[in-house]
C-alpha positions in Angstrom: 39.6 291.5 310.3 39.8 290.5 306.9 42.0 292.7 304.4 40.3 293.6 301.0 43.6 292.1 299.5 45.1 288.6 300.4 48.3 287.3 299.7 48.4 283.5 299.2 51.9 282.6 299.9 51.7 279.0 298.0 49.3 277.2 295.9 48.6 274.0 298.1 50.5 272.8 301.2 54.1 273.1 301.0 56.0 270.8 302.9 59.5 270.6 304.1 60.7 268.0 301.8 59.3 270.2 298.6 62.0 273.2 299.8 64.3 274.2 296.8 67.2 277.0 296.5 65.8 280.5 296.6 65.3 282.1 292.7 65.1 285.9 292.8 62.1 287.0 290.9 60.0 283.6 290.7 56.6 284.0 290.4 55.3 281.5 292.4 52.8 283.5 295.1 49.4 284.6 294.1 48.0 288.1 294.8 44.1 287.8 295.4 41.8 290.6 294.8 38.2 290.5 296.6 35.8 291.4 293.6 32.4 292.0 292.6 31.4 289.3 290.1 27.9 289.5 288.4 28.4 285.5 287.7 25.7 283.4 289.3 25.6 279.6 289.4 25.4 276.4 291.6 27.3 273.8 290.0 28.1 270.0 291.6 31.8 269.3 292.1 34.4 266.7 293.3 37.5 268.1 293.9 40.2 265.6 293.3 43.5 266.1 295.1 45.5 263.4 293.3 48.9 263.9 294.9 47.5 264.3 298.4 44.2 262.3 298.3 43.6 262.9 301.9 42.7 266.5 300.8 39.9 265.4 298.4 36.4 267.0 298.8 33.5 265.3 297.4 29.8 266.2 297.0 31.0 270.0 297.2 28.6 272.8 295.6 30.6 275.6 293.6 28.6 278.8 295.0 30.2 282.1 293.6 33.1 283.9 292.5 34.7 286.3 295.1 38.5 286.6 294.3 40.7 287.4 291.1 44.6 286.1 291.6 47.4 286.8 289.5 50.6 285.1 289.8 53.1 287.5 291.9 56.4 287.8 293.6 57.0 288.9 297.2 59.7 291.3 298.6 60.0 291.3 302.5 60.9 294.9 303.4 64.1 295.2 305.7 64.8 294.8 308.6 62.5 292.0 308.7 63.8 288.6 307.3 61.9 285.5 306.7 62.6 282.6 308.6 62.7 279.9 305.8 63.6 281.8 302.6 64.4 279.1 300.4 60.9 277.7 300.6 60.0 278.1 296.9 57.2 276.8 295.0 57.1 276.2 291.0 56.4 279.6 288.7 53.1 280.1 288.0 51.5 282.0 284.7 47.9 282.0 285.1 45.3 284.1 286.5 42.8 282.3 288.7 39.0 283.0 289.7 38.7 281.5 293.2 34.8 280.6 293.9 33.3 279.9 297.5 32.4 276.0 297.6 30.0 274.4 300.4 31.0 270.8 301.2 29.2 267.9 303.0 30.6 267.0 306.4 33.5 264.4 306.0 36.7 262.7 307.4 39.0 265.6 307.9 42.7 265.4 307.0 44.8 264.8 310.1 47.2 267.6 311.2 50.2 268.6 309.3 53.5 270.3 309.9 53.7 272.9 307.4 56.5 275.0 306.5 56.4 278.4 304.4 59.0 281.3 304.2 57.3 283.0 307.5 57.5 279.9 309.6 56.9 276.1 310.8 53.7 275.2 312.6 51.2 272.5 312.9 47.8 272.9 310.7 44.8 271.0 311.7 41.0 271.2 311.2 41.1 271.6 307.8 37.8 272.5 306.3 37.4 272.9 302.4 35.7 276.4 301.3 37.1 277.4 298.0 38.6 276.3 294.8 40.4 278.5 292.2 40.5 277.9 288.5 42.6 279.1 286.0 40.9 282.0 283.9 42.1 284.1 281.0 41.6 288.2 280.8 40.1 289.8 277.6 39.3 293.2 276.9 36.0 294.6 278.0 33.5 294.5 275.7 32.0 297.8 274.1 28.8 299.1 276.6 27.5 302.2 278.2 29.9 304.0 280.8 27.1 306.7 281.5 25.3 309.2 279.8 26.8 310.3 276.5 29.6 307.9 277.1 30.6 304.7 276.1 33.9 302.5 276.1 35.1 298.9 275.5 36.6 296.6 272.8 34.5 295.9 269.6 35.0 292.5 268.0 35.8 293.9 264.3 39.0 295.9 264.3 37.4 298.3 261.9 34.7 299.4 264.4 35.1 301.8 267.2 32.7 302.0 270.8 31.0 305.0 270.7 27.7 306.5 271.3 26.5 308.5 268.0 22.6 309.5 268.5 23.2 308.4 272.3 23.3 304.5 271.1 26.5 302.9 272.5 27.8 300.3 270.3 30.4 299.3 267.6 30.0 301.7 264.8 32.7 302.0 261.4 35.8 304.2 262.8 35.6 307.3 261.1 38.6 308.1 258.9 41.3 310.4 260.4 41.7 313.8 259.5 44.7 315.4 257.7 47.6 315.0 260.5 50.9 314.0 261.3 51.7 309.9 261.9 53.8 309.7 264.8 54.4 306.3 263.8 56.3 307.0 260.5 56.6 310.9 260.7 54.6 311.3 257.5 51.6 313.3 257.0 48.3 311.3 256.2 44.4 311.4 256.7 41.3 312.6 254.9 41.0 316.0 253.2 38.0 317.5 251.4 37.6 317.4 247.8 38.3 321.1 247.5 41.6 320.3 248.7 42.4 316.9 248.8 46.4 316.8 249.3 47.8 316.3 252.9 50.9 318.0 252.7 53.8 318.5 255.4 55.6 321.9 255.9 58.5 321.8 258.1 58.8 324.4 261.1 55.1 324.6 262.1 53.3 323.7 264.8 50.7 321.7 262.9 53.1 320.9 260.1 50.2 319.0 257.8 47.3 321.0 256.3 44.8 320.5 253.4 46.0 321.8 249.7 44.4 321.6 246.5 45.9 319.8 243.8 48.7 321.3 241.4 47.3 322.0 237.9 47.7 318.4 236.0 45.7 316.2 233.3 43.5 313.9 235.3 42.3 311.1 233.2 38.5 311.3 234.7 38.2 315.3 234.9 40.9 316.5 232.2 43.0 319.4 232.9 42.5 321.0 236.2 43.9 321.9 239.9 45.5 325.0 241.1 48.0 327.6 240.1 50.9 329.1 242.0 50.2 332.5 240.5 46.3 333.6 241.1 46.8 335.8 237.9 46.8 332.3 236.2 44.4 329.5 235.4 44.8 325.9 234.9 44.0 325.2 231.5 44.3 323.0 228.3 44.3 325.9 225.0 43.7 323.9 221.6 46.9 322.6 220.5 48.5 323.0 224.0 49.6 321.1 227.1 47.5 321.1 230.4 49.1 324.1 232.4 48.9 327.4 234.0 48.2 330.2 231.2 47.0 333.7 231.8 42.9 333.8 231.5 41.8 334.2 228.1 39.8 338.0 227.7 36.3 338.5 228.9 33.8 338.8 225.7 34.7 341.8 223.6 35.2 343.3 220.0 38.8 342.6 219.0 40.8 345.0 216.8 39.2 343.0 213.7 35.8 343.8 214.9 35.3 340.0 215.7 33.2 339.3 218.6 34.9 336.7 220.9 36.1 336.1 224.7 35.1 334.1 227.9 31.5 334.5 229.6 30.0 332.8 232.7 28.8 329.4 232.5 25.4 329.4 230.7 26.3 332.2 228.6 28.0 332.6 225.0 30.0 335.6 223.7 28.1 336.5 220.5 26.6 340.0 218.6 22.9 339.4 217.8 22.0 341.6 214.9 21.3 344.9 216.2 22.9 344.2 219.5 26.3 344.8 220.7 29.2 342.1 221.3 28.3 340.8 224.5 27.5 337.8 226.9 23.8 336.5 226.2 22.1 333.6 227.8 22.5 330.5 225.7 19.3 329.5 223.7 17.1 326.5 225.2 17.7 323.1 223.3 15.5 321.9 220.6 11.8 321.3 222.1 8.1 321.9 221.6 7.3 325.5 222.7 4.1 326.6 224.4 2.4 327.7 221.3 2.4 324.0 219.8 5.8 324.8 217.3 9.2 323.7 217.7 12.3 325.5 218.3 15.4 325.8 219.7 19.3 324.8 219.1 20.7 321.6 218.3 24.0 319.9 219.5 25.0 319.0 216.1 25.2 322.4 214.0 24.4 320.5 210.8 21.1 319.6 212.3 18.0 321.8 212.1 15.2 321.7 215.1 12.0 320.8 213.4 9.1 318.7 213.4 8.4 316.7 210.1 5.1 315.5 209.6 4.0 312.7 211.6 7.4 312.5 213.9 8.2 314.7 217.1 9.9 317.8 217.5 13.6 317.3 217.4 16.8 317.7 215.3 17.0 316.2 212.1 19.5 316.6 209.2 17.7 319.5 206.7 16.0 318.6 203.7 17.9 318.6 200.5 17.4 322.0 198.5 15.2 322.1 195.5 16.5 319.4 192.9 15.7 316.5 190.5 15.9 313.2 192.6 17.2 310.0 191.1 13.8 309.1 189.9 13.7 312.3 188.0 11.0 314.0 190.5 11.6 317.9 191.2 11.5 318.6 195.2 13.2 320.0 198.1 13.4 323.1 199.8 13.3 326.9 198.9 13.4 329.9 200.7 12.0 333.6 200.9 8.5 332.0 200.2 9.4 330.4 196.9 8.2 326.7 196.2 10.1 323.8 194.3 8.2 323.1 191.1 9.0 322.3 187.2 6.8 324.4 185.2 6.0 323.2 181.8 9.0 323.7 179.6 11.0 325.2 182.7 13.9 323.5 184.9 13.1 322.3 188.4 13.9 324.9 190.7 12.5 327.5 193.4 9.6 329.6 191.7 7.3 332.5 192.9 3.9 330.7 193.6 1.3 331.7 191.0 -1.0 334.6 192.2 -2.3 338.3 191.1 0.9 339.1 189.7 1.8 336.2 187.7 5.3 335.2 187.1 6.7 334.4 183.8 6.5 330.5 185.0 2.8 330.8 185.5 
């Protein structure tokens, strides 16, 4: 009965003249395993035994692989003692795949007196039936191993074999989360934006944890971060460095009767006419209103939101006040319903328009 594992004690035929001194641990044996190999082929070959030409077999056909062999050593378990322990072979380092072959009837080699470590005897009726070729092992490529299961190697070292959405394949490796790197004993990995620092804390079961950045000046975002005292905020007051300070007071009237302080985002601390000092929604930016007019606030306090003749609603520098220009013409703006004019014998200025009640200028 054939065993699943067979120990090939020598590669080729060993004769007495090839015996050498015993060397402990020499990989001169082949340990062969029966395997399930999906490779299908039918290739004609001539197997040339140059050193021992009588074993040459021509016109053979390689049928299928059926064994995988690796270099090995043999240790005979006491009390058994091989009769010829000094019969040794050359060291081996390659794996081998053995294929079944079919060869036409040909002249068989004559009987041979053969000696190996287990005994001496005469072998006869030689018939070629397999050929073993050198082989190399490589990682099993990425593939499905079952429902929601996926394993194997990827050609790109930056990818891993996984099955997102039940599709097995090589996908970019997800960055490691904040944790202890056993290679160097340091904390490393990805943290959320709200707590971007992976920090080591000795004496804890999980010594690495994500923490916010301390108060600092950032070239992109300005002054920001967290403060150790929860009663302070990270800010940079006018003329002061970025640091942790007590928060400014909320919107209120101070001792001098001035309205000031902080408000939620989108509000302004102010005191409109007839109203208390409080946080009020910021006025909308300068834009056309639903009535066809133009109103709102301008970013530059020196501009006014208006719509000059033939121009769109927007922020423009205010027109000059009523005055004589370089050409000696009287023009400009007036308030309180007055008009900019230069009545006969009068200087250029703002006057009440002529009407039922005639001012002196009319």
